[in-house]
TIVO-2410 file (N, C-alpha, C; in nm, 3 decimals):
# residues 86
REC num residu      c1      c2      c3 atome chaine
REC   1      X -10.371   7.801 -20.125     N      A
REC   1      X -10.321   7.684 -20.049    CA      A
REC   1      X -10.291   7.572 -20.132     C      A
REC   2      X -10.175   7.512 -20.126     N      A
REC   2      X -10.152   7.399 -20.204    CA      A
REC   2      X -10.232   7.286 -20.171     C      A
REC   3      X -10.268   7.201 -20.259     N      A
REC   3      X -10.371   7.084 -20.246    CA      A
REC   3      X -10.316   7.009 -20.139     C      A
REC   4      X -10.190   6.959 -20.115     N      A
REC   4      X -10.137   6.889 -20.020    CA      A
REC   4      X -10.162   6.926 -19.877     C      A
REC   5      X -10.180   7.052 -19.864     N      A
REC   5      X -10.205   7.100 -19.732    CA      A
REC   5      X -10.349   7.140 -19.696     C      A
REC   6      X -10.428   7.111 -19.805     N      A
REC   6      X -10.596   7.137 -19.768    CA      A
REC   6      X -10.638   7.015 -19.713     C      A
REC   7      X -10.729   7.042 -19.615     N      A
REC   7      X -10.786   6.935 -19.533    CA      A
REC   7      X -10.953   6.933 -19.570     C      A
REC   8      X -11.005   6.811 -19.552     N      A
REC   8      X -11.141   6.792 -19.579    CA      A
REC   8      X -11.234   6.881 -19.501     C      A
REC   9      X -11.206   6.899 -19.372     N      A
REC   9      X -11.302   6.987 -19.305    CA      A
REC   9      X -11.309   7.120 -19.356     C      A
REC  10      X -11.215   7.184 -19.422     N      A
REC  10      X -11.217   7.323 -19.487    CA      A
REC  10      X -11.299   7.314 -19.603     C      A
REC  11      X -11.289   7.198 -19.677     N      A
REC  11      X -11.354   7.190 -19.804    CA      A
REC  11      X -11.508   7.171 -19.780     C      A
REC  12      X -11.534   7.102 -19.669     N      A
REC  12      X -11.674   7.087 -19.640    CA      A
REC  12      X -11.749   7.216 -19.620     C      A
REC  13      X -11.687   7.292 -19.575     N      A
REC  13      X -11.746   7.453 -19.560    CA      A
REC  13      X -11.791   7.507 -19.682     C      A
REC  14      X -11.726   7.477 -19.792     N      A
REC  14      X -11.755   7.535 -19.921    CA      A
REC  14      X -11.830   7.438 -20.014     C      A
REC  15      X -11.803   7.297 -20.007     N      A
REC  15      X -11.875   7.206 -20.094    CA      A
REC  15      X -11.953   7.116 -20.024     C      A
REC  16      X -12.091   7.093 -20.055     N      A
REC  16      X -12.161   6.996 -19.997    CA      A
REC  16      X -12.131   6.849 -20.061     C      A
REC  17      X -12.061   6.843 -20.179     N      A
REC  17      X -12.028   6.724 -20.232    CA      A
REC  17      X -11.896   6.754 -20.317     C      A
REC  18      X -11.813   6.648 -20.335     N      A
REC  18      X -11.695   6.639 -20.414    CA      A
REC  18      X -11.701   6.546 -20.527     C      A
REC  19      X -11.682   6.589 -20.651     N      A
REC  19      X -11.668   6.520 -20.778    CA      A
REC  19      X -11.536   6.456 -20.807     C      A
REC  20      X -11.524   6.333 -20.822     N      A
REC  20      X -11.394   6.283 -20.876    CA      A
REC  20      X -11.408   6.209 -21.011     C      A
REC  21      X -11.299   6.250 -21.093     N      A
REC  21      X -11.309   6.212 -21.218    CA      A
REC  21      X -11.156   6.158 -21.235     C      A
REC  22      X -11.143   6.036 -21.326     N      A
REC  22      X -11.030   5.986 -21.363    CA      A
REC  22      X -11.017   6.007 -21.515     C      A
REC  23      X -10.895   6.073 -21.544     N      A
REC  23      X -10.888   6.114 -21.690    CA      A
REC  23      X -10.848   5.992 -21.765     C      A
REC  24      X -10.789   5.882 -21.703     N      A
REC  24      X -10.748   5.772 -21.759    CA      A
REC  24      X -10.858   5.672 -21.810     C      A
REC  25      X -10.944   5.649 -21.703     N      A
REC  25      X -11.054   5.544 -21.722    CA      A
REC  25      X -11.178   5.611 -21.749     C      A
REC  26      X -11.187   5.751 -21.706     N      A
REC  26      X -11.336   5.804 -21.712    CA      A
REC  26      X -11.414   5.764 -21.595     C      A
REC  27      X -11.359   5.698 -21.484     N      A
REC  27      X -11.426   5.688 -21.382    CA      A
REC  27      X -11.494   5.821 -21.299     C      A
REC  28      X -11.617   5.817 -21.263     N      A
REC  28      X -11.659   5.948 -21.226    CA      A
REC  28      X -11.768   5.912 -21.102     C      A
REC  29      X -11.738   5.987 -20.991     N      A
REC  29      X -11.805   5.961 -20.873    CA      A
REC  29      X -11.826   6.089 -20.807     C      A
REC  30      X -11.951   6.106 -20.740     N      A
REC  30      X -11.978   6.236 -20.650    CA      A
REC  30      X -11.994   6.170 -20.507     C      A
REC  31      X -11.915   6.223 -20.424     N      A
REC  31      X -11.916   6.201 -20.267    CA      A
REC  31      X -11.972   6.316 -20.191     C      A
REC  32      X -12.069   6.285 -20.105     N      A
REC  32      X -12.126   6.380 -19.997    CA      A
REC  32      X -12.005   6.401 -19.912     C      A
REC  33      X -11.985   6.535 -19.880     N      A
REC  33      X -11.851   6.570 -19.786    CA      A
REC  33      X -11.897   6.541 -19.645     C      A
REC  34      X -12.027   6.545 -19.601     N      A
REC  34      X -12.048   6.515 -19.470    CA      A
REC  34      X -12.035   6.375 -19.452     C      A
REC  35      X -12.065   6.278 -19.548     N      A
REC  35      X -12.035   6.132 -19.536    CA      A
REC  35      X -11.870   6.116 -19.530     C      A
REC  36      X -11.810   6.159 -19.601     N      A
REC  36      X -11.662   6.152 -19.615    CA      A
REC  36      X -11.615   6.196 -19.465     C      A
REC  37      X -11.668   6.314 -19.429     N      A
REC  37      X -11.619   6.356 -19.289    CA      A
REC  37      X -11.651   6.246 -19.179     C      A
REC  38      X -11.776   6.204 -19.201     N      A
REC  38      X -11.809   6.099 -19.076    CA      A
REC  38      X -11.718   5.961 -19.084     C      A
REC  39      X -11.683   5.924 -19.211     N      A
REC  39      X -11.608   5.811 -19.233    CA      A
REC  39      X -11.464   5.826 -19.207     C      A
REC  40      X -11.416   5.934 -19.247     N      A
REC  40      X -11.261   5.944 -19.251    CA      A
REC  40      X -11.214   6.065 -19.171     C      A
REC  41      X -11.297   6.147 -19.105     N      A
REC  41      X -11.254   6.269 -19.020    CA      A
REC  41      X -11.227   6.387 -19.105     C      A
REC  42      X -11.214   6.498 -19.035     N      A
REC  42      X -11.198   6.625 -19.106    CA      A
REC  42      X -11.061   6.666 -19.133     C      A
REC  43      X -10.970   6.580 -19.076     N      A
REC  43      X -10.820   6.615 -19.092    CA      A
REC  43      X -10.742   6.532 -19.190     C      A
REC  44      X -10.817   6.457 -19.274     N      A
REC  44      X -10.756   6.402 -19.382    CA      A
REC  44      X -10.728   6.510 -19.513     C      A
REC  45      X -10.592   6.478 -19.557     N      A
REC  45      X -10.565   6.591 -19.655    CA      A
REC  45      X -10.621   6.530 -19.790     C      A
REC  46      X -10.628   6.624 -19.895     N      A
REC  46      X -10.673   6.596 -20.002    CA      A
REC  46      X -10.603   6.476 -20.080     C      A
REC  47      X -10.458   6.474 -20.070     N      A
REC  47      X -10.393   6.360 -20.148    CA      A
REC  47      X -10.433   6.234 -20.084     C      A
REC  48      X -10.438   6.236 -19.950     N      A
REC  48      X -10.491   6.110 -19.881    CA      A
REC  48      X -10.623   6.063 -19.916     C      A
REC  49      X -10.706   6.167 -19.919     N      A
REC  49      X -10.849   6.143 -19.966    CA      A
REC  49      X -10.875   6.075 -20.107     C      A
REC  50      X -10.775   6.139 -20.190     N      A
REC  50      X -10.776   6.073 -20.333    CA      A
REC  50      X -10.736   5.926 -20.309     C      A
REC  51      X -10.628   5.886 -20.239     N      A
REC  51      X -10.595   5.737 -20.215    CA      A
REC  51      X -10.717   5.661 -20.170     C      A
REC  52      X -10.774   5.732 -20.084     N      A
REC  52      X -10.895   5.649 -20.016    CA      A
REC  52      X -11.005   5.631 -20.116     C      A
REC  53      X -11.046   5.713 -20.189     N      A
REC  53      X -11.161   5.693 -20.284    CA      A
REC  53      X -11.117   5.626 -20.407     C      A
REC  54      X -10.981   5.613 -20.418     N      A
REC  54      X -10.957   5.527 -20.544    CA      A
REC  54      X -10.891   5.403 -20.514     C      A
REC  55      X -10.907   5.367 -20.373     N      A
REC  55      X -10.853   5.242 -20.333    CA      A
REC  55      X -10.880   5.121 -20.409     C      A
REC  56      X -11.011   5.117 -20.475     N      A
REC  56      X -11.039   4.993 -20.543    CA      A
REC  56      X -11.015   5.007 -20.695     C      A
REC  57      X -10.931   5.119 -20.728     N      A
REC  57      X -10.894   5.141 -20.875    CA      A
REC  57      X -10.795   5.029 -20.926     C      A
REC  58      X -10.802   4.950 -21.001     N      A
REC  58      X -10.695   4.878 -21.056    CA      A
REC  58      X -10.573   4.929 -21.098     C      A
REC  59      X -10.581   5.063 -21.147     N      A
REC  59      X -10.457   5.133 -21.189    CA      A
REC  59      X -10.391   5.206 -21.073     C      A
REC  60      X -10.437   5.223 -20.964     N      A
REC  60      X -10.389   5.282 -20.865    CA      A
REC  60      X -10.232   5.267 -20.836     C      A
REC  61      X -10.188   5.132 -20.852     N      A
REC  61      X -10.064   5.093 -20.809    CA      A
REC  61      X  -9.983   5.062 -20.946     C      A
REC  62      X -10.021   5.113 -21.051     N      A
REC  62      X  -9.934   5.102 -21.173    CA      A
REC  62      X  -9.821   5.181 -21.175     C      A
REC  63      X  -9.714   5.100 -21.239     N      A
REC  63      X  -9.580   5.191 -21.234    CA      A
REC  63      X  -9.553   5.273 -21.330     C      A
REC  64      X  -9.614   5.258 -21.449     N      A
REC  64      X  -9.580   5.353 -21.558    CA      A
REC  64      X  -9.668   5.476 -21.538     C      A
REC  65      X  -9.608   5.590 -21.585     N      A
REC  65      X  -9.688   5.717 -21.536    CA      A
REC  65      X  -9.804   5.717 -21.645     C      A
REC  66      X  -9.799   5.660 -21.765     N      A
REC  66      X  -9.908   5.674 -21.829    CA      A
REC  66      X -10.037   5.571 -21.803     C      A
REC  67      X  -9.994   5.472 -21.724     N      A
REC  67      X -10.073   5.381 -21.673    CA      A
REC  67      X -10.152   5.394 -21.542     C      A
REC  68      X -10.093   5.495 -21.463     N      A
REC  68      X -10.143   5.522 -21.321    CA      A
REC  68      X -10.280   5.578 -21.337     C      A
REC  69      X -10.327   5.557 -21.229     N      A
REC  69      X -10.463   5.629 -21.185    CA      A
REC  69      X -10.448   5.785 -21.189     C      A
REC  70      X -10.555   5.860 -21.275     N      A
REC  70      X -10.533   6.000 -21.275    CA      A
REC  70      X -10.657   6.071 -21.213     C      A
REC  71      X -10.698   6.020 -21.094     N      A
REC  71      X -10.793   6.064 -21.026    CA      A
REC  71      X -10.782   6.225 -20.969     C      A
REC  72      X -10.883   6.306 -20.979     N      A
REC  72      X -10.877   6.438 -20.942    CA      A
REC  72      X -10.999   6.474 -20.882     C      A
REC  73      X -11.021   6.585 -20.811     N      A
REC  73      X -11.140   6.643 -20.765    CA      A
REC  73      X -11.168   6.750 -20.853     C      A
REC  74      X -11.276   6.753 -20.923     N      A
REC  74      X -11.302   6.854 -21.023    CA      A
REC  74      X -11.317   6.999 -20.978     C      A
REC  75      X -11.388   7.015 -20.859     N      A
REC  75      X -11.412   7.147 -20.815    CA      A
REC  75      X -11.271   7.218 -20.751     C      A
REC  76      X -11.172   7.143 -20.708     N      A
REC  76      X -11.060   7.203 -20.652    CA      A
REC  76      X -10.935   7.189 -20.724     C      A
REC  77      X -10.931   7.117 -20.831     N      A
REC  77      X -10.794   7.097 -20.891    CA      A
REC  77      X -10.814   7.060 -21.046     C      A
REC  78      X -10.735   7.106 -21.122     N      A
REC  78      X -10.742   7.088 -21.257    CA      A
REC  78      X -10.656   6.953 -21.301     C      A
REC  79      X -10.677   6.851 -21.373     N      A
REC  79      X -10.595   6.744 -21.400    CA      A
REC  79      X -10.464   6.806 -21.467     C      A
REC  80      X -10.370   6.725 -21.459     N      A
REC  80      X -10.239   6.761 -21.523    CA      A
REC  80      X -10.245   6.725 -21.667     C      A
REC  81      X -10.195   6.815 -21.729     N      A
REC  81      X -10.198   6.823 -21.905    CA      A
REC  81      X -10.061   6.756 -21.923     C      A
REC  82      X -10.034   6.631 -21.960     N      A
REC  82      X  -9.907   6.575 -22.004    CA      A
REC  82      X  -9.894   6.612 -22.134     C      A
REC  83      X  -9.771   6.658 -22.165     N      A
REC  83      X  -9.721   6.677 -22.318    CA      A
REC  83      X  -9.636   6.572 -22.355     C      A
REC  84      X  -9.687   6.464 -22.399     N      A
REC  84      X  -9.595   6.355 -22.452    CA      A
REC  84      X  -9.551   6.391 -22.586     C      A
REC  85      X  -9.419   6.340 -22.616     N      A
REC  85      X  -9.356   6.354 -22.737    CA      A
REC  85      X  -9.432   6.269 -22.841     C      A
REC  86      X  -9.453   6.314 -22.959     N      A
REC  86      X  -9.526   6.245 -23.057    CA      A
REC  86      X  -9.432   6.158 -23.162     C      A
***
């Protein structure tokens, strides 16, 4: 199932916590899925959830692709590997 269609309520069945990591700044956080469900509901999509948990990231609104927040949930998605020209 594509990440955009995955809902928190389904992840909560398989994971008791979700780990976020940002490849750009190294930010790392572990969230309890039951706490996330209580705060945001089970029908929040994974892309929406990434915006919620990265809301206080200063790089979230960056316009350059190299400057933007690169948060991902380590258990369910692999970060994009950018191949920049040298």
